[in-house]
C-alpha positions as MATLAB code, in Angstrom:
seq = 'XXXXXXXXXXXXXXXXXXXXXXXXXXXXXXXXXXXXXXXXXXXXXXXXXXXXXXXXXXXXXXXXXXXXXXXXXXXXXXXXXXXXXXXXXXXXXXXXXXXXXXXXXXXXXXXXXXXXXXXXXXXXXXXXXXXXXXXXXXXXXXXXXXXXXXXXXXXXXXXXXXXXXXXXXXXXXXXXXXXXXXXXXXXXXXXXXXXXXXXXXXXXXXXXXXXXXXXXXXXXXXXXXXXXXXXXXXXXXXXXXXXXXXXXXXXXXXXXXXXXXXXXXXXXXXXXXXXXXXXXXXXXXXXXXXXXXXXXXXXXXXXXXXXXXXXXXXXXXXXXXXXXXXXXXXXXXXXXXXXXXX';
ca = [
       8.265   23.832  -33.116;
      10.594   20.853  -32.207;
       8.726   18.448  -30.201;
       9.790   18.357  -25.957;
      11.066   14.623  -25.492;
       7.627   14.162  -23.542;
       5.647   15.424  -26.656;
       7.689   12.350  -28.467;
       6.851    9.869  -25.294;
       3.044   10.432  -25.730;
       3.087   10.300  -29.332;
       4.814    7.496  -28.982;
       2.474    5.964  -26.154;
      -0.196    6.060  -29.001;
       0.980    3.960  -31.445;
       2.709    1.252  -29.140;
       0.057    1.034  -26.456;
      -4.059   -0.520  -26.382;
      -6.471    1.611  -26.568;
      -7.968    0.453  -23.739;
      -4.632    1.915  -22.245;
      -4.870    4.980  -19.930;
      -2.640    7.323  -22.506;
      -0.757   10.139  -20.255;
      -1.532   13.137  -22.153;
      -5.162   12.306  -21.621;
      -5.246   12.524  -18.253;
      -7.960   14.745  -17.049;
      -5.462   16.736  -15.168;
      -4.309   17.379  -11.132;
      -6.759   19.826   -8.697;
      -4.140   22.643   -9.036;
      -3.491   23.939  -12.487;
       0.521   22.813  -13.430;
       2.453   23.410  -16.605;
       3.614   20.165  -18.493;
       7.144   19.343  -18.108;
       9.812   19.335  -21.004;
      11.167   14.979  -20.089;
       8.360   13.888  -18.073;
       5.186   12.447  -18.752;
       2.256   13.436  -16.313;
       2.329   10.123  -14.473;
       5.674   10.120  -14.402;
       5.792   13.430  -12.331;
       3.682   11.308  -10.229;
       5.478    8.673   -9.420;
       9.435   11.229   -8.851;
       6.403   13.073   -6.370;
       5.583    8.878   -4.458;
       9.881    8.481   -4.674;
      10.621   11.652   -3.073;
       7.726   11.996   -0.603;
       8.161   11.321    3.556;
       5.821    9.529    3.827;
       7.615    6.685    1.308;
      10.514    7.437    2.708;
       8.773    5.507    6.618;
       7.513    3.154    4.662;
      11.311    1.186    4.896;
      10.456    0.662    8.883;
       7.104   -0.281    8.828;
       6.328   -4.019    9.600;
       4.334   -6.462    6.393;
       3.820   -9.383    8.258;
       6.515  -10.675   10.818;
       6.478   -7.237   13.661;
      10.949   -6.669   14.801;
      11.567   -9.432   13.184;
      15.276  -11.041   13.711;
      16.888  -10.224   10.416;
      17.579   -8.364    7.164;
      16.044  -10.578    4.795;
      11.890  -10.072    5.789;
       9.915   -7.777    3.595;
       8.862   -4.555    5.375;
       5.845   -1.925    3.889;
       8.100   -0.537    1.488;
       9.666   -4.038   -0.161;
       6.385   -4.716   -0.803;
       5.591   -1.920   -2.173;
       8.395   -2.241   -4.474;
       6.805   -5.838   -5.730;
       4.065   -4.694   -6.335;
       5.890   -2.029   -8.573;
       7.551   -5.138  -10.597;
       4.269   -6.830  -10.841;
       1.711   -4.884  -12.159;
       5.382   -3.293  -14.922;
       5.550   -6.434  -15.462;
       1.148   -7.349  -16.158;
       0.678   -3.848  -17.822;
       3.721   -4.572  -20.322;
       2.532   -7.459  -21.656;
      -1.156   -6.128  -21.960;
       0.094   -3.239  -23.721;
      -0.973   -0.377  -20.916;
       0.462    2.334  -19.558;
       3.248    1.445  -16.959;
       4.146    4.295  -15.563;
       0.988    4.443  -14.963;
       1.180    1.498  -12.767;
       3.965    1.937  -11.471;
       3.439    5.462   -9.915;
      -0.181    4.013   -8.142;
       1.652    0.827   -6.937;
       4.058    3.364   -4.707;
       1.628    5.322   -3.460;
      -0.332    3.072   -2.740;
       0.355    1.913    0.992;
       1.825    5.553    1.537;
      -1.633    5.710    4.812;
      -0.390    2.133    6.229;
      -0.523    2.517    9.939;
       2.923    0.964   11.989;
       2.498   -2.732   12.490;
       0.772   -3.708    8.975;
      -2.617   -4.484    9.673;
      -2.821   -4.569   12.505;
      -2.363   -0.902   13.403;
      -5.121   -0.271   10.861;
      -7.687   -2.549   13.191;
      -6.338   -0.182   16.258;
      -6.919    3.098   14.497;
      -9.538    1.686   13.055;
     -11.355    0.346   16.752;
     -10.773    3.594   17.829;
     -12.258    6.748   15.705;
     -15.330    3.800   16.273;
     -15.638    4.410   19.939;
     -14.938    8.169   19.296;
     -17.727    7.916   16.912;
     -20.767    9.610   17.862;
     -24.671    8.877   17.016;
     -24.870   11.767   13.881;
     -20.992   10.287   12.807;
     -18.774    7.788   11.326;
     -15.450    7.503   12.112;
     -13.464    4.491   10.653;
      -9.813    4.340    9.280;
      -8.809    2.435    5.901;
      -5.278    2.981    4.643;
      -6.121    2.837    0.946;
      -8.082    6.247    2.542;
      -5.429    6.981    4.289;
      -3.106    6.184    1.804;
      -5.001    8.708   -0.281;
      -4.995   11.385    2.587;
      -1.148   10.912    2.790;
      -1.202   12.679   -0.583;
      -4.005   14.904   -0.892;
      -3.408   17.009    2.612;
      -1.138   15.867    4.490;
       2.660   15.472    2.283;
       4.149   18.506    1.709;
       3.344   20.478    4.737;
      -0.180   20.222    4.007;
      -0.323   20.892    0.497;
      -0.384   17.604   -0.807;
       1.298   15.777   -3.894;
      -1.537   17.278   -6.529;
      -1.542   13.666   -8.130;
      -3.482   13.184  -11.278;
      -6.731   11.750  -11.010;
      -6.156    8.115  -11.995;
      -3.290    8.236   -9.723;
      -5.677    9.975   -7.151;
      -8.375    6.475   -7.908;
      -6.308    4.340   -8.079;
      -4.681    4.363   -4.311;
      -8.226    4.383   -3.361;
      -9.203    1.629   -5.525;
      -6.223   -0.720   -5.377;
      -8.404   -2.650   -1.958;
     -12.023   -2.570   -1.609;
     -15.115   -3.698   -3.374;
     -15.012   -0.305   -5.915;
     -13.026   -1.335   -8.162;
     -10.289    1.323  -10.126;
     -11.939    3.520  -12.717;
      -8.649    2.828  -15.562;
      -7.375   -1.250  -15.986;
      -3.935   -0.126  -14.651;
      -5.506    0.436  -11.429;
      -7.036   -2.812  -11.408;
      -3.533   -4.341  -12.426;
      -2.201   -3.250   -9.349;
      -5.333   -4.155   -7.133;
      -4.727   -7.434   -7.766;
      -0.995   -7.189   -8.235;
      -1.163   -6.522   -4.506;
      -3.055  -10.119   -3.643;
      -0.601  -11.925   -5.813;
       2.790   -9.899   -4.184;
       1.874  -10.150   -0.584;
      -0.042  -14.431   -0.866;
       3.810  -15.360   -1.841;
       6.214  -13.088   -0.540;
       4.593  -13.734    3.019;
       4.992  -17.405    2.419;
       8.553  -16.708    1.998;
       9.092  -15.014    4.971;
       6.265  -17.644    6.659;
       9.247  -20.830    4.968;
      11.662  -19.028    6.949;
      10.620  -17.792   10.804;
      10.202  -21.682   10.691;
       6.166  -21.463   10.827;
       5.860  -22.799    7.055;
       7.517  -25.665    4.529;
       7.407  -25.029    1.109;
       5.937  -29.567    1.491;
       3.007  -28.442    3.638;
       1.026  -25.630    1.277;
      -1.628  -27.201   -0.123;
      -1.960  -29.625   -2.738;
      -3.329  -27.278   -5.821;
      -0.519  -24.566   -4.661;
       2.115  -26.744   -5.914;
      -0.342  -28.582   -8.502;
      -1.724  -25.501  -10.696;
       0.616  -22.546   -9.365;
       4.406  -24.235   -9.034;
       6.773  -25.863   -7.219;
       8.084  -22.435   -5.498;
       8.261  -18.857   -5.031;
       9.797  -17.694   -8.594;
       7.148  -19.842  -10.839;
       4.038  -19.375   -8.279;
       4.560  -15.129   -9.349;
       5.735  -15.928  -12.959;
       2.618  -18.284  -12.938;
       0.465  -15.802  -11.565;
       2.101  -13.141  -14.281;
       1.247  -15.080  -17.088;
      -2.203  -16.314  -16.176;
      -3.203  -12.567  -15.105;
      -2.193  -11.075  -19.484;
      -3.967  -14.457  -20.859;
      -6.419  -14.009  -18.832;
      -6.907  -10.645  -18.718;
      -6.268  -10.206  -22.480;
      -9.481  -13.261  -23.644;
     -11.422  -10.333  -21.341;
     -10.993   -7.325  -21.855;
     -10.679   -6.440  -18.055;
      -8.227   -7.893  -15.407;
      -8.239  -11.322  -13.693;
      -6.767  -14.655  -13.236;
      -8.670  -18.047  -15.365;
     -11.165  -19.532  -12.118;
      -8.796  -22.224  -11.523;
      -5.911  -20.548  -11.081;
      -7.585  -17.915   -8.679;
      -9.579  -19.719   -7.554;
      -5.882  -22.367   -6.154;
      -4.038  -18.478   -4.666;
      -7.908  -17.332   -3.331;
      -7.337  -21.074   -0.950;
      -3.287  -20.399   -0.991;
      -4.602  -16.409    0.801;
      -6.961  -18.665    3.108;
      -4.617  -20.677    3.995;
      -2.464  -18.127    5.368;
      -5.085  -16.791    7.427;
      -4.628  -19.666    9.017;
      -1.296  -21.248    9.884;
       0.600  -17.588    9.410;
      -1.634  -14.773   10.694;
      -3.620  -16.250   13.091;
       0.042  -18.574   14.510;
      -0.234  -18.490   18.149;
       3.306  -17.249   17.171;
       2.142  -13.796   15.605;
      -0.508  -13.162   17.210;
       1.342  -13.190   20.134;
       3.514  -10.155   19.243;
       0.008   -7.920   17.296;
      -1.982   -7.997   21.032;
       0.738   -5.864   21.721;
       1.319   -4.072   19.148;
      -2.431   -3.688   19.020;
      -2.229   -2.532   22.680;
       1.200    0.131   21.804;
      -1.426    1.757   19.133;
      -4.499    2.064   20.112;
      -2.332    3.111   23.963;
      -0.790    6.281   21.964;
      -3.916    7.066   20.728;
      -5.708    7.778   23.681;
      -2.175    9.702   25.208;
      -3.002   12.521   22.495;
      -6.329   12.572   22.658;
      -5.850   13.698   26.157;
      -2.549   15.208   25.526;
      -3.385   17.211   22.526;
      -0.430   19.892   23.147;
       2.036   17.158   22.757;
       0.621   16.263   18.999;
       3.374   18.518   16.902;
       1.896   21.040   15.305;
       2.130   19.600   11.325;
      -0.503   17.448   11.666;
      -2.537   20.282   13.401;
      -2.754   22.632   10.807;
      -4.238   20.533    8.663;
      -6.778   19.554   10.913;
      -7.450   22.697   12.602;
     -10.940   22.437   14.071;
     -10.614   18.129   14.340;
      -8.466   16.702   17.752;
      -9.315   13.264   16.232;
      -8.206   13.398   13.323;
      -5.173   15.102   14.033;
      -4.468   12.071   16.312;
      -4.635   10.105   13.825;
      -2.675   11.361   11.042;
       0.484   11.180   13.637;
      -0.007    7.883   14.911;
      -0.648    6.438   11.590;
       2.021    8.035   10.014;
       4.546    6.745   12.780;
       7.033    4.674   11.689;
       7.221    0.486   13.999;
      10.945    1.857   15.117;
       9.062    4.793   16.187;
       6.423    3.805   17.550;
       8.090    1.551   20.326;
      10.385    5.206   21.557;
       7.136    7.099   22.259;
       5.808    4.233   23.553;
       8.414    3.492   25.946;
       9.678    6.162   26.645;
       4.949    7.232   27.828;
       4.618    3.942   29.514;
       7.774    2.577   31.004;
       9.346    3.671   33.123;
      13.573    5.350   34.023;
      15.869    6.281   35.690;
      15.068    8.753   37.782;
      17.526   11.799   35.548;
      18.527   14.996   38.640;
];
C-alpha cells in the first residue's frame, strides 16, 4: 500500500532530524482520539488549529509594550508571536530539531495574554488574589491562561484538542519549569530573544532610547544594530546548545542579553511615558473585572457555559480575552458619560 504524504514526511523526519528531536509520529497524542490526517503531521495540524482560532486573530489588537501607539510600525502581540516563531524555527533548523513543533508552540504561546500586555496580566492577577478565600488560592498567569484557551475556551468550549507536546510547550514557555521537549525550550528562549530586541527597536522609534544609549556590552558582544543582535544571539544559541545537549547560550552572551533586559526594565518598561499609560490600563482592566463580577448577567453566555459554577473564572476569561480597543470601548460605554439618548 502506498504511503500517504504525511507518512512520507514522518519517515523523512527520522532520516533528517536529531535523535533528540520530538518526532511527529511519536507524539503522545491528544486528549480526544482523532484520526490521522492524510497530508499533515500531528504538529502541523496543531499549528493550523492555532492559526484558525479566534484567540490568534485577536492578538493583532493586543499590546506588546506601547499602549495605543501612534504609528503603524510598533509591535503588537501578533507580530511578536510571528517573530518568536521565525527565531524558533531558525534555531530548530540549526540543531536538527522539529521545526513544525517549535512553530506551533510559538504561534500559540501567548493566546492567553490579556489586553494591555503584562499590565493587564498584573491587574487580573491582583483581582483574583483579592477574591481568594482562606482555602482557595487564585492567580492569573498568561501561560496558564494560554493553555486554558486551547484546552477549554476555544471552539465553543470544546478546546482545540492539541498534542501533549504542544500543550507542554505553551505552558512552560515562561516560569521555573522547563518544557519536556527541546523544541519547547527553544520557544522559551526565542521569546526572550524576540522581545528584548524588538522592544529596543520600538523604544528607539518612540524616542525613549537611542542606539548609542544601550549598554557597552550590547555593542561589544551582541552587535551594533537590531539585525546583528538577533543573528548573533541565534548563532550563539545553536552553537552552545549543540555542545551542551540542551537549549542554552554561552555564559558571556547570556549575561550580555540579561544586562540588556535589565536596562530595558529601567529605561523603557518603567519609564514615565510608559508608566503613565500603564497606570491607566491597570485600573481599566480592574474596573472591568469588578463591574462584570457585580453585573454577571452582562457576561456573554459562552463564558458562562464554560464556567457554569464559577463566576470569577467566567469574568476572568471574558476580560482576559478582550483586545485593547474592545476593552477601551467597553470601558467608555460603561464609565464615560454620553449624551442622553431619547
